[in-house]
C-alpha positions in Angstrom: 27.7 32.9 -29.8 29.1 35.2 -26.7 26.0 34.8 -24.9 25.9 31.0 -25.4 29.6 30.8 -23.8 28.5 33.0 -20.9 25.5 30.9 -20.3 27.5 27.5 -20.4 30.2 29.3 -18.2 27.5 30.0 -15.5 26.2 26.6 -15.7 29.5 25.0 -15.3 30.2 27.3 -12.3 27.0 26.4 -10.7 27.6 22.6 -11.3 31.1 23.0 -9.7 29.7 24.7 -6.7 27.1 22.1 -6.2 29.6 19.2 -6.4 31.9 21.0 -4.0 28.9 21.4 -1.6 28.1 17.9 -1.8 31.5 16.7 -0.6 31.1 19.1 2.3 28.0 17.7 3.5 29.3 14.2 3.2 32.0 14.6 5.6 31.0 15.7 9.0 32.6 16.5 12.4 32.4 13.9 15.1 30.1 15.9 17.4 27.6 16.4 14.4 26.7 12.6 14.5 28.2 11.0 17.6 28.0 11.8 21.2 31.3 11.6 23.3 29.2 11.2 26.4 27.7 8.0 25.3 30.6 5.3 25.0 29.6 2.0 24.0 31.4 -1.4 23.9 29.8 -4.0 21.5 30.9 -7.5 20.7 30.0 -9.4 17.6 30.8 -11.1 14.4 31.8 -9.0 11.4 29.4 -9.2 8.7 30.7 -6.7 6.2 33.5 -4.1 5.5 33.4 -1.1 3.3 36.8 0.5 2.6 35.6 3.6 1.2 36.5 7.2 1.5 36.2 9.4 3.4 35.9 6.6 6.2 35.6 2.8 6.4 32.5 1.2 7.7 32.1 -2.0 9.1 28.9 -4.0 10.3 28.8 -6.3 13.3 26.1 -8.9 14.0 25.5 -8.7 17.7 23.4 -11.2 19.7 20.9 -9.6 22.2 17.6 -10.3 23.6 15.8 -9.6 20.4 18.0 -12.2 18.5 20.7 -10.4 16.2 21.2 -6.8 15.8 23.6 -5.4 13.1 25.6 -2.4 14.4 27.3 0.0 11.8 30.6 1.5 12.8 32.6 4.2 11.3 36.4 4.4 11.4 39.5 6.2 10.0 40.0 6.7 6.3 41.4 3.6 4.6 44.7 5.3 3.8 45.2 6.1 7.6 44.5 2.5 8.6 47.1 1.1 6.1 49.6 3.7 7.5 48.8 2.1 11.0 49.5 -1.5 9.8 46.1 -2.5 8.7 45.7 -4.8 5.7 42.5 -4.8 3.7 40.9 -8.2 3.7 43.2 -9.5 6.1 43.2 -7.4 9.5 39.5 -7.3 9.8 37.4 -9.6 7.7 33.7 -11.1 7.7 33.5 -13.8 10.2 36.0 -12.3 12.8 34.7 -12.1 16.4 35.7 -8.7 17.9 34.9 -6.3 20.5 34.6 -2.6 19.4 34.9 0.5 21.6 33.5 3.5 20.5 30.7 6.1 20.8 27.1 6.1 20.0 25.4 8.1 17.3 23.0 10.9 18.4 20.2 9.5 16.2 20.8 6.0 15.2 20.8 3.5 18.2 22.9 0.9 16.2 25.5 3.3 14.7 28.7 4.2 16.3 32.1 5.8 15.9 34.7 3.2 16.4 37.8 4.0 18.4 39.4 0.5 19.3 39.0 -2.9 18.0 40.0 -6.1 20.1 40.4 -9.0 18.2 39.7 -12.6 19.3 43.4 -13.3 20.2 43.2 -10.2 22.6 45.4 -7.9 20.6 43.9 -4.3 19.8 44.1 -1.8 17.2 43.0 1.8 16.7 40.1 2.0 14.2 39.2 5.6 14.7 40.2 8.9 16.6 39.4 9.8 20.1 36.2 11.7 20.6 36.0 15.2 19.8 39.5 15.3 18.1 37.9 16.5 14.7 39.3 13.5 13.1 35.8 12.2 12.2 
């Protein structure tokens, strides 16, 4: 019986380590994924918003020479946006025309870290931290 408990304890310990490692891998630094030397400004129509932790993601349909390209932007965590006055399903919603300033991803040409969103009426809101601040 003692051996079984020790074996179960080892399995539980290993499982806890693996679960903890998954969250560390999932959350990354800004510099690991984005290039602060590659700012980008993109205008388009919001297609979808994922209010999930650790960061929101929103998708823009952007017209270009090839037709429509979908960009994905990463922003602040939902709780930080709410503290800044954002309201889920109100502030930014599918169908809104916006301009996003941010930085390109190192590997994916249509992925970016959002810093600021300019809405159709001209008002601006922070969507993510400045490059290199460790907030991503």
